[in-house]
DSSP file (Angstrom, degrees, kcal/mol; ACC not computed):
  #  RESIDUE AA STRUCTURE BP1 BP2  ACC     N-H-->O    O-->H-N    N-H-->O    O-->H-N    TCO  KAPPA ALPHA  PHI   PSI    X-CA   Y-CA   Z-CA
    1    1 A M              0   0    0      0, 0.0     2,-0.4     0, 0.0     0, 0.0   0.000 360.0 360.0 360.0 143.8    8.0  -17.7    6.5
    2    2 A Q        -     0   0    0      2,-0.0     2,-0.5    59,-0.0    59,-0.0  -0.999 360.0-149.5-129.8 134.2    7.2  -14.2    5.4
    3    3 A I        -     0   0    0     -2,-0.4    59,-0.2     2,-0.0     0, 0.0  -0.909  17.5-171.4-104.3 126.1    3.7  -12.8    5.0
    4    4 A N        -     0   0    0     -2,-0.5    59,-0.2    57,-0.1     2,-0.1  -0.968  21.6-126.5-121.9 126.0    3.3  -10.2    2.3
    5    5 A P        -     0   0    0      0, 0.0    59,-2.5     0, 0.0     2,-0.5  -0.445  19.6-158.5 -64.1 141.0    0.2   -8.1    1.6
    6    6 A Y  E     -a   64   0A   0     57,-0.2     2,-0.3    -2,-0.1    59,-0.3  -0.964  11.4-160.6-124.4 111.6   -0.9   -8.2   -2.0
    7    7 A L  E     -a   65   0A   0     57,-3.0    59,-1.9    -2,-0.5     2,-0.4  -0.718   5.3-149.8 -99.9 141.2   -3.0   -5.2   -2.9
    8    8 A L  E     -a   66   0A   0     -2,-0.3     2,-0.3    57,-0.2    59,-0.2  -0.911  14.8-170.0-111.3 137.4   -5.4   -5.0   -5.9
    9    9 A F  E     -a   67   0A   0     57,-2.3    59,-3.3    -2,-0.4     2,-0.4  -0.826  30.7-123.3-123.9 159.9   -6.2   -1.7   -7.7
   10   10 A K  S    S-     0   0    0     -2,-0.3    57,-0.1    57,-0.2    60,-0.1  -0.314  88.5 -49.9 -99.3  49.8   -8.7   -0.6  -10.3
   11   11 A G  S    S+     0   0    0     -2,-0.4     3,-0.2    40,-0.1     4,-0.1   0.391 123.2  87.7 106.7  -2.5   -6.1    0.7  -12.7
   12   12 A Q     >  +     0   0    0      1,-0.1     4,-2.6    54,-0.1     5,-0.2   0.030  43.7 119.3-118.3  29.3   -3.9    2.9  -10.6
   13   13 A C  H  > S+     0   0    0      1,-0.2     4,-3.0     2,-0.2     5,-0.2   0.911  77.1  51.0 -59.2 -44.9   -1.3    0.4   -9.2
   14   14 A E  H  > S+     0   0    0      1,-0.2     4,-2.0     2,-0.2    -1,-0.2   0.941 112.9  45.1 -60.7 -47.2    1.6    2.1  -10.8
   15   15 A E  H  > S+     0   0    0      1,-0.2     4,-1.9     2,-0.2    -1,-0.2   0.913 114.4  50.0 -61.6 -43.0    0.6    5.5   -9.3
   16   16 A A  H  X S+     0   0    0     -4,-2.6     4,-2.9     1,-0.2    -2,-0.2   0.922 110.5  48.3 -62.9 -45.4   -0.1    3.9   -5.9
   17   17 A F  H  X S+     0   0    0     -4,-3.0     4,-2.4     2,-0.2    -1,-0.2   0.850 110.3  50.9 -69.3 -33.2    3.3    2.1   -5.8
   18   18 A K  H  X S+     0   0    0     -4,-2.0     4,-1.5    -5,-0.2    -1,-0.2   0.886 112.4  48.5 -66.9 -37.4    5.2    5.2   -6.7
   19   19 A F  H  X S+     0   0    0     -4,-1.9     4,-2.8    -5,-0.2    -2,-0.2   0.929 112.8  46.7 -64.5 -47.2    3.3    7.0   -3.9
   20   20 A Y  H  X S+     0   0    0     -4,-2.9     4,-2.9     1,-0.2     6,-0.4   0.871 106.6  58.5 -65.0 -37.0    4.1    4.2   -1.5
   21   21 A E  H  <>S+     0   0    0     -4,-2.4     5,-1.7    -5,-0.2     4,-0.5   0.920 113.3  39.6 -57.2 -43.4    7.8    4.2   -2.5
   22   22 A K  H ><5S+     0   0    0     -4,-1.5     3,-0.6     3,-0.2    -2,-0.2   0.943 118.4  46.2 -71.3 -49.3    8.0    7.8   -1.5
   23   23 A C  H 3<5S+     0   0    0     -4,-2.8    -2,-0.2     1,-0.2    -3,-0.2   0.876 121.8  35.8 -62.7 -39.7    5.8    7.6    1.6
   24   24 A L  T 3<5S-     0   0    0     -4,-2.9    -1,-0.2    -5,-0.2    -2,-0.2   0.401 103.4-123.0 -97.7   1.2    7.5    4.5    3.0
   25   25 A S  T < 5 +     0   0    0     -3,-0.6    -3,-0.2    -4,-0.5    -4,-0.1   0.918  67.0 140.3  53.5  45.2   11.1    5.3    1.8
   26   26 A G      < -     0   0    0     -5,-1.7     2,-0.4    -6,-0.4    32,-0.2  -0.208  51.3-115.9-102.9-166.2   11.0    2.0    0.0
   27   27 A R  E     -B   57   0A   0     30,-2.3    30,-2.6    -2,-0.1     2,-0.5  -0.978  15.4-132.4-141.1 124.9   12.2    0.7   -3.4
   28   28 A I  E     +B   56   0A   0     -2,-0.4    28,-0.3    28,-0.2     3,-0.1  -0.648  26.1 175.5 -74.0 122.3   10.2   -0.6   -6.3
   29   29 A E  E     +     0   0A   0     26,-3.0     2,-0.3    -2,-0.5    27,-0.2   0.661  64.9  22.0-101.4 -21.9   11.8   -3.8   -7.4
   30   30 A A  E     +B   55   0A   0     25,-1.5    25,-2.1     2,-0.0    -1,-0.3  -0.994  45.6 168.6-149.2 140.8    9.3   -4.9  -10.1
   31   31 A M  E     -B   54   0A   0     -2,-0.3     2,-0.5    23,-0.2    23,-0.2  -0.664  22.4-178.9-148.4  85.7    6.7   -3.1  -12.2
   32   32 A I  E     -B   53   0A   0     21,-3.1    20,-3.2    -2,-0.2    21,-1.6  -0.791   9.7-157.9 -99.3 124.1    5.5   -5.7  -14.8
   33   33 A R  E     -B   51   0A   0     -2,-0.5    18,-0.2    18,-0.3    16,-0.2  -0.537  28.4-116.5 -91.2 162.6    2.9   -4.7  -17.4
   34   34 A H  S >  S+     0   0    0     16,-1.5     3,-2.1    14,-0.6     6,-0.5   0.870  88.9  98.8 -64.7 -36.9    0.8   -7.1  -19.3
   35   35 A T  T 3  S+     0   0    0     13,-2.2    -2,-0.2     1,-0.3     4,-0.0  -0.273  90.3  16.9 -55.9 130.9    2.4   -6.0  -22.6
   36   36 A G  T 3  S+     0   0    0      1,-0.3    -1,-0.3     2,-0.0    -2,-0.1   0.486 107.7  98.3  85.7   2.9    5.1   -8.4  -23.6
   37   37 A T  S X  S-     0   0    0     -3,-2.1     3,-1.8     1,-0.1    -1,-0.3  -0.750  89.5-105.1-114.9 166.2    4.0  -11.2  -21.4
   38   38 A P  G >  S+     0   0    0      0, 0.0     3,-0.7     0, 0.0     4,-0.2   0.751 118.6  65.6 -59.8 -22.2    1.9  -14.3  -22.1
   39   39 A A  G >  S+     0   0    0      1,-0.2     3,-1.8    -5,-0.1     4,-0.3   0.654  76.5  88.4 -73.6 -14.8   -1.0  -12.6  -20.3
   40   40 A E  G X  S+     0   0    0     -3,-1.8     3,-1.1    -6,-0.5    -1,-0.2   0.861  85.3  51.2 -54.6 -40.6   -1.1   -9.8  -22.9
   41   41 A Q  G <  S+     0   0    0     -3,-0.7    -1,-0.3    -4,-0.3    -2,-0.1   0.633 104.5  59.7 -72.7 -12.2   -3.6  -11.8  -25.1
   42   42 A H  G <  S+     0   0    0     -3,-1.8     2,-0.3    -4,-0.2    -1,-0.2   0.374  98.1  65.1-100.1   4.4   -5.9  -12.3  -22.1
   43   43 A V  S <  S-     0   0    0     -3,-1.1     5,-0.1    -4,-0.3     0, 0.0  -0.907  92.5 -94.2-124.7 156.1   -6.6   -8.7  -21.3
   44   44 A A    >>  -     0   0    0     -2,-0.3     3,-2.3     1,-0.1     4,-0.6  -0.308  40.0-112.1 -62.5 148.2   -8.4   -6.0  -23.2
   45   45 A P  G >4 S+     0   0    0      0, 0.0     3,-1.0     0, 0.0     4,-0.3   0.854 118.7  54.6 -52.2 -38.5   -6.1   -3.8  -25.4
   46   46 A E  G 34 S+     0   0    0      1,-0.2     3,-0.2     2,-0.1    -2,-0.1   0.612 107.9  51.5 -72.4  -9.8   -6.7   -0.7  -23.2
   47   47 A W  G X4 S+     0   0    0     -3,-2.3     3,-1.7     1,-0.1   -13,-0.3   0.494  81.8  91.9-101.5  -7.3   -5.6   -2.8  -20.1
   48   48 A R  T << S+     0   0    0     -3,-1.0   -13,-2.2    -4,-0.6   -14,-0.6   0.749  84.8  52.1 -65.7 -25.1   -2.3   -4.1  -21.5
   49   49 A D  T 3  S+     0   0    0     -4,-0.3    -1,-0.3   -15,-0.2    -2,-0.1   0.506  90.5 103.1 -87.3  -4.2   -0.3   -1.1  -20.1
   50   50 A K  S <  S-     0   0    0     -3,-1.7   -16,-1.5     1,-0.1     2,-0.5  -0.289  86.2 -87.5 -74.5 166.0   -1.7   -1.8  -16.6
   51   51 A I  E     -B   33   0A   0    -18,-0.2    16,-3.0     1,-0.2   -18,-0.3  -0.627  34.6-179.4 -86.1 124.1    0.4   -3.5  -14.0
   52   52 A M  E    S+     0   0A   0    -20,-3.2     2,-0.3    -2,-0.5   -19,-0.2   0.776  78.6   0.8 -84.6 -32.8    0.3   -7.3  -13.8
   53   53 A H  E     -B   32   0A   0    -21,-1.6   -21,-3.1    13,-0.1     2,-0.3  -0.922  62.1-177.1-160.3 131.9    2.6   -7.4  -10.8
   54   54 A A  E     -BC  31  65A   0     11,-2.5    11,-1.7    -2,-0.3     2,-0.4  -0.965   5.4-167.7-127.8 147.9    4.4   -4.8   -8.7
   55   55 A R  E     -BC  30  64A   0    -25,-2.1   -26,-3.0    -2,-0.3   -25,-1.5  -0.986   4.5-178.2-140.0 126.4    6.8   -5.4   -5.8
   56   56 A L  E     -BC  28  63A   0      7,-2.9     7,-2.8    -2,-0.4     2,-0.4  -0.980  10.1-157.2-123.4 133.2    8.1   -2.8   -3.3
   57   57 A T  E     -BC  27  62A   0    -30,-2.6   -30,-2.3    -2,-0.4     2,-0.4  -0.911  11.3-177.3-112.6 142.9   10.6   -3.5   -0.5
   58   58 A V  E >  S- C   0  61A   0      3,-2.2     3,-2.6    -2,-0.4     2,-0.3  -0.930  70.6 -54.1-134.6 107.3   11.0   -1.5    2.7
   59   59 A D  T 3  S-     0   0    0     -2,-0.4   -33,-0.0     1,-0.3     0, 0.0  -0.456 123.4 -21.1  55.1-118.8   13.8   -2.9    4.7
   60   60 A E  T 3  S+     0   0    0     -2,-0.3    -1,-0.3    -3,-0.1     2,-0.2   0.492 120.1  98.7 -94.8  -4.8   12.9   -6.6    5.0
   61   61 A A  E <   - C   0  58A   0     -3,-2.6    -3,-2.2   -59,-0.0     2,-0.4  -0.508  57.1-154.8 -87.4 152.9    9.2   -6.1    4.3
   62   62 A V  E     - C   0  57A   0    -59,-0.2     2,-0.4    -5,-0.2    -5,-0.2  -0.992   8.3-170.9-129.9 134.2    7.6   -6.6    0.9
   63   63 A L  E     - C   0  56A   0     -7,-2.8    -7,-2.9    -2,-0.4     2,-0.3  -0.994  14.4-176.8-121.4 128.9    4.4   -5.1   -0.4
   64   64 A M  E     +aC   6  55A   0    -59,-2.5   -57,-3.0    -2,-0.4     2,-0.3  -0.832   9.0 150.6-124.0 162.0    3.0   -6.5   -3.7
   65   65 A G  E     -aC   7  54A   0    -11,-1.7   -11,-2.5    -2,-0.3     2,-0.3  -0.989  17.3-166.2-173.2 175.3    0.1   -5.5   -5.9
   66   66 A S  E     -a    8   0A   0    -59,-1.9   -57,-2.3    -2,-0.3     2,-0.6  -0.968  37.1 -89.0-162.7 170.1   -1.5   -5.4   -9.4
   67   67 A D  E     -a    9   0A   0    -16,-3.0   -57,-0.2    -2,-0.3   -59,-0.1  -0.813  38.4-147.5 -89.5 125.3   -4.3   -3.9  -11.3
   68   68 A A        -     0   0    0    -59,-3.3     5,-0.2    -2,-0.6   -17,-0.0  -0.767  29.3-102.0 -89.6 135.3   -7.5   -6.0  -11.2
   69   69 A P    >>  -     0   0    0      0, 0.0     3,-2.6     0, 0.0     4,-1.2  -0.292  36.2-115.0 -52.7 142.1   -9.6   -6.0  -14.3
   70   70 A L  T 34 S+     0   0    0      1,-0.3     3,-0.2     2,-0.2    -2,-0.1   0.792 115.1  57.5 -57.1 -31.2  -12.6   -3.7  -13.5
   71   71 A D  T 34 S+     0   0    0      1,-0.2    -1,-0.3     3,-0.0    -3,-0.0   0.628 115.8  37.4 -74.6 -10.7  -15.1   -6.5  -13.8
   72   72 A R  T <4 S+     0   0    0     -3,-2.6    -2,-0.2     2,-0.0    -1,-0.2   0.462  89.6 113.9-114.3  -6.1  -13.2   -8.4  -11.0
   73   73 A Y     <  -     0   0    0     -4,-1.2     2,-0.4    -3,-0.2   -63,-0.1  -0.455  41.5-174.2 -71.7 136.5  -12.1   -5.5   -8.8
   74   74 A Q        -     0   0    0     -2,-0.2   -66,-0.1   -66,-0.0     3,-0.1  -0.997  32.2-108.1-128.1 136.6  -13.7   -5.3   -5.3
   75   75 A E        -     0   0    0     -2,-0.4    50,-0.1     1,-0.1   -66,-0.1  -0.372  46.1-100.7 -60.8 136.6  -13.2   -2.5   -2.9
   76   76 A P        +     0   0    0      0, 0.0     2,-0.3     0, 0.0    -1,-0.1  -0.329  56.7 153.8 -61.3 136.5  -10.8   -3.5   -0.1
   77   77 A K        +     0   0    0     -3,-0.1     3,-0.1    50,-0.0    49,-0.0  -0.972  45.5  37.8-159.5 151.9  -12.6   -4.3    3.2
   78   78 A G  S    S+     0   0    0     -2,-0.3     2,-0.3     1,-0.2    -1,-0.0   0.616 104.5  60.3  84.0  13.2  -12.0   -6.4    6.2
   79   79 A F        -     0   0    0      2,-0.0     2,-0.3    49,-0.0    -1,-0.2  -0.979  56.3-156.3-157.6 165.5   -8.3   -5.7    6.5
   80   80 A S        -     0   0    0     -2,-0.3     2,-0.7    -3,-0.1    48,-0.3  -0.983  29.1-118.2-140.5 148.1   -5.6   -3.0    7.0
   81   81 A V  E     -d  128   0B   0     46,-2.9    48,-2.3    -2,-0.3     2,-0.5  -0.816  39.1-153.0 -82.3 117.3   -2.0   -2.9    6.1
   82   82 A A  E     -d  129   0B   0     -2,-0.7     2,-0.5    46,-0.2    48,-0.2  -0.820  11.7-167.0-101.6 129.4   -0.4   -2.5    9.5
   83   83 A L  E     -d  130   0B   0     46,-3.0    48,-2.8    -2,-0.5     2,-0.6  -0.964   7.6-157.9-115.3 125.5    3.0   -0.8    9.9
   84   84 A D  E     -d  131   0B   0     -2,-0.5     2,-0.4    46,-0.2    48,-0.2  -0.918  17.4-177.1-100.2 118.5    5.0   -1.0   13.1
   85   85 A I        -     0   0    0     46,-3.2     6,-0.1    -2,-0.6    48,-0.1  -0.968  20.4-154.6-122.5 128.8    7.4    1.9   13.2
   86   86 A K  S    S+     0   0    0     -2,-0.4    -1,-0.1    46,-0.1    46,-0.1   0.838  77.0  66.2 -73.9 -34.5    9.9    2.3   16.1
   87   87 A D     >  -     0   0    0      1,-0.1     4,-2.4     2,-0.0     5,-0.2  -0.792  69.9-149.1 -96.3 123.6   10.4    6.1   16.0
   88   88 A P  H  > S+     0   0    0      0, 0.0     4,-2.3     0, 0.0     5,-0.2   0.875  99.0  52.0 -57.9 -39.4    7.3    8.3   16.8
   89   89 A A  H  > S+     0   0    0      1,-0.2     4,-2.2     2,-0.2     5,-0.1   0.901 111.3  46.9 -65.6 -39.4    8.4   11.1   14.5
   90   90 A E  H  > S+     0   0    0      2,-0.2     4,-2.8     1,-0.2     5,-0.2   0.882 109.1  54.9 -68.5 -38.0    8.8    8.6   11.6
   91   91 A A  H  X S+     0   0    0     -4,-2.4     4,-2.5     1,-0.2    -2,-0.2   0.921 110.7  45.9 -59.9 -43.6    5.4    7.1   12.5
   92   92 A E  H  X S+     0   0    0     -4,-2.3     4,-2.7     2,-0.2     5,-0.2   0.907 111.9  51.5 -65.8 -41.4    3.8   10.6   12.2
   93   93 A R  H  X S+     0   0    0     -4,-2.2     4,-2.3     2,-0.2    -2,-0.2   0.944 113.2  44.0 -60.3 -48.5    5.7   11.3    8.9
   94   94 A V  H  X S+     0   0    0     -4,-2.8     4,-2.8     2,-0.2     5,-0.3   0.925 113.7  50.9 -63.9 -45.3    4.5    8.1    7.3
   95   95 A F  H  X S+     0   0    0     -4,-2.5     4,-2.0    -5,-0.2    -2,-0.2   0.948 112.9  45.1 -56.5 -50.8    0.9    8.5    8.6
   96   96 A N  H  X S+     0   0    0     -4,-2.7     4,-0.5     1,-0.2    -1,-0.2   0.863 113.1  50.9 -64.8 -36.4    0.7   12.1    7.3
   97   97 A A  H >< S+     0   0    0     -4,-2.3     3,-1.1    -5,-0.2    -1,-0.2   0.945 113.3  44.0 -65.8 -47.9    2.2   11.1    3.9
   98   98 A L  H 3< S+     0   0    0     -4,-2.8    25,-0.5     1,-0.2    -2,-0.2   0.805 108.2  60.2 -66.7 -28.7   -0.2    8.2    3.4
   99   99 A A  H >< S+     0   0    0     -4,-2.0     3,-3.0    -5,-0.3    -1,-0.2   0.601  72.3 125.8 -76.1 -11.1   -3.1   10.4    4.5
  100  100 A E  T << S-     0   0    0     -3,-1.1    23,-0.5    -4,-0.5     3,-0.1  -0.303  94.9 -11.6 -54.6 118.6   -2.5   12.9    1.7
  101  101 A N  T 3  S+     0   0    0      1,-0.2    -1,-0.3    -2,-0.1     2,-0.1   0.661 121.0 107.9  60.2  19.3   -5.9   13.1   -0.1
  102  102 A G  S <  S-     0   0    0     -3,-3.0     2,-0.5    21,-0.1    20,-0.2  -0.168  77.6 -93.6-104.8-157.6   -7.1   10.1    1.9
  103  103 A N  E     -E  121   0B   0     18,-3.2    18,-2.4    -3,-0.1     2,-0.5  -0.949  27.5-145.1-129.9 108.9   -9.6    9.6    4.7
  104  104 A V  E     +E  120   0B   0     -2,-0.5    16,-0.3    16,-0.2     3,-0.2  -0.618  17.4 179.4 -75.7 122.8   -8.3    9.6    8.3
  105  105 A K  E    S+     0   0B   0     14,-2.0     2,-0.3    -2,-0.5    15,-0.2   0.794  78.4   9.8 -91.7 -35.1  -10.3    7.2   10.4
  106  106 A M  E    S-E  119   0B   0     13,-2.3    13,-2.0     3,-0.0    -1,-0.3  -0.916  85.1-123.4-145.9 116.7   -8.4    7.8   13.6
  107  107 A A  E     -     0   0B   0     -2,-0.3     2,-0.2    11,-0.2    10,-0.1  -0.230  40.6 -94.3 -57.6 146.7   -5.9   10.7   13.9
  108  108 A I  E    S+     0   0B   0     10,-0.1     2,-0.3     8,-0.1    10,-0.3  -0.479  70.5 136.3 -67.3 130.7   -2.4    9.6   14.9
  109  109 A Q  E     -E  117   0B   0      8,-1.9     8,-1.8    -2,-0.2     2,-0.3  -0.941  56.6 -71.9-162.2 173.4   -2.1    9.9   18.7
  110  110 A E        +     0   0    0     -2,-0.3     2,-0.2     6,-0.2     5,-0.2  -0.617  47.6 178.9 -79.5 141.4   -1.0    8.3   21.9
  111  111 A T        -     0   0    0      3,-2.7     0, 0.0    -2,-0.3     0, 0.0  -0.743  47.6 -91.2-128.6-179.9   -2.9    5.3   23.1
  112  112 A F  S    S+     0   0    0     -2,-0.2     3,-0.1     1,-0.2    -2,-0.0   0.743 127.4  31.8 -68.3 -20.9   -2.5    3.0   26.1
  113  113 A W  S    S+     0   0    0      1,-0.1    21,-2.2    20,-0.0     2,-0.4   0.597 120.2  46.9-107.4 -14.9   -0.3    0.7   24.1
  114  114 A A  E     - F   0 133B   0     19,-0.3    -3,-2.7     1,-0.1    19,-0.3  -0.952  58.0-145.6-135.4 145.8    1.4    3.0   21.6
  115  115 A T  E    S+     0   0B   0     17,-2.4     2,-0.3    -2,-0.4    18,-0.2   0.797 103.4  14.6 -72.3 -28.3    3.2    6.3   21.6
  116  116 A R  E    S+ F   0 132B   0     16,-1.3    16,-2.6    -6,-0.1    -1,-0.3  -0.978  71.0 159.9-146.6 133.6    1.6    6.8   18.2
  117  117 A F  E     +EF 109 131B   0     -8,-1.8    -8,-1.9    -2,-0.3     2,-0.3  -0.964   8.2 157.0-150.7 136.6   -1.3    5.0   16.6
  118  118 A G  E     - F   0 130B   0     12,-2.0    12,-2.7    -2,-0.3     2,-0.4  -0.990  23.3-147.2-156.1 158.3   -3.6    6.1   13.7
  119  119 A M  E     +EF 106 129B   0    -13,-2.0   -13,-2.3    -2,-0.3   -14,-2.0  -0.974  24.3 157.1-130.0 143.4   -5.8    4.6   11.0
  120  120 A L  E     -EF 104 128B   0      8,-2.2     8,-3.3    -2,-0.4     2,-0.5  -0.979  37.3-131.0-155.0 163.1   -6.5    5.9    7.5
  121  121 A V  E     -EF 103 127B   0    -18,-2.4   -18,-3.2    -2,-0.3    -2,-0.0  -0.996  37.1-135.5-117.1 122.1   -7.7    4.9    4.1
  122  122 A D    >   -     0   0    0      4,-2.8     3,-2.4    -2,-0.5   -23,-0.1  -0.094  30.7 -90.8 -75.3 176.5   -5.4    6.3    1.5
  123  123 A K  T 3  S+     0   0    0    -23,-0.5    -1,-0.1   -25,-0.5   -24,-0.1   0.586 126.8  56.3 -65.5  -9.3   -6.4    8.0   -1.8
  124  124 A F  T 3  S-     0   0    0      2,-0.2    -1,-0.3  -108,-0.1  -114,-0.2   0.364 121.6-104.2-100.7   2.6   -6.3    4.6   -3.5
  125  125 A G  S <  S+     0   0    0     -3,-2.4    -2,-0.1     1,-0.3   -23,-0.0   0.583  74.9 139.1  88.4  11.1   -8.8    3.1   -1.1
  126  126 A I        -     0   0    0    -51,-0.1    -4,-2.8  -119,-0.0     2,-0.3  -0.788  48.1-134.5 -93.5 127.1   -6.3    1.0    0.9
  127  127 A P  E     - F   0 121B   0      0, 0.0   -46,-2.9     0, 0.0     2,-0.3  -0.618  26.1-174.0 -81.8 137.9   -6.7    0.9    4.7
  128  128 A W  E     -dF  81 120B   0     -8,-3.3    -8,-2.2    -2,-0.3     2,-0.4  -0.951  18.2-161.3-130.3 148.3   -3.6    1.4    6.8
  129  129 A M  E     -dF  82 119B   0    -48,-2.3   -46,-3.0    -2,-0.3     2,-0.5  -0.998  11.0-160.6-125.5 127.0   -2.8    1.3   10.6
  130  130 A I  E     -dF  83 118B   0    -12,-2.7   -12,-2.0    -2,-0.4     2,-0.4  -0.937  15.0-178.4-109.6 126.9    0.3    3.0   11.7
  131  131 A N  E     -dF  84 117B   0    -48,-2.8   -46,-3.2    -2,-0.5     2,-0.4  -0.984  21.9-178.0-133.4 135.0    1.6    1.8   15.1
  132  132 A C  E     - F   0 116B   0    -16,-2.6   -17,-2.4    -2,-0.4   -16,-1.3  -0.879  30.0-141.1-129.8  97.5    4.6    2.9   17.3
  133  133 A F  E     - F   0 114B   0     -2,-0.4   -19,-0.3   -19,-0.3     2,-0.2  -0.161  17.0-111.9 -59.6 148.2    4.6    0.7   20.4
  134  134 A K        -     0   0    0    -21,-2.2    -1,-0.1     1,-0.1     2,-0.1  -0.538  42.5 -96.2 -73.1 147.3    5.5    2.1   23.8
  135  135 A A              0   0    0     -2,-0.2    -1,-0.1     1,-0.1     0, 0.0  -0.384 360.0 360.0 -63.0 143.0    8.7    0.9   25.2
  136  136 A A              0   0    0     -3,-0.1    -1,-0.1    -2,-0.1    -2,-0.0   0.489 360.0 360.0 -68.6 360.0    8.2   -2.0   27.6
């Protein structure tokens, strides 16, 4: 079994996934718009170029998302996308990249369980936790 986060955006999914591709050193495998699909008739004309489904892979991990119609969009709450990163320098790099124009909730730092841990909400409103466990 694999558990994959599925993120909803209010019209900026494409921009967010291109940002995540860069920040996470991942690869976008899918960026499907409503245009040209059976869903095209079910969305407003101005929404047809928005993303119906996006898929980004980072190593074995998968992050998915789409643009939610504005009348159905809800701001994310009650979760964070958690990343476990083995190298402290890479954990700091990813944290700082995701924090660009976002809101740092806890600066990345050493904790009793981690060589590096930090929390932020990125510029798209998605909450993240970056964790680099201490060696056992």
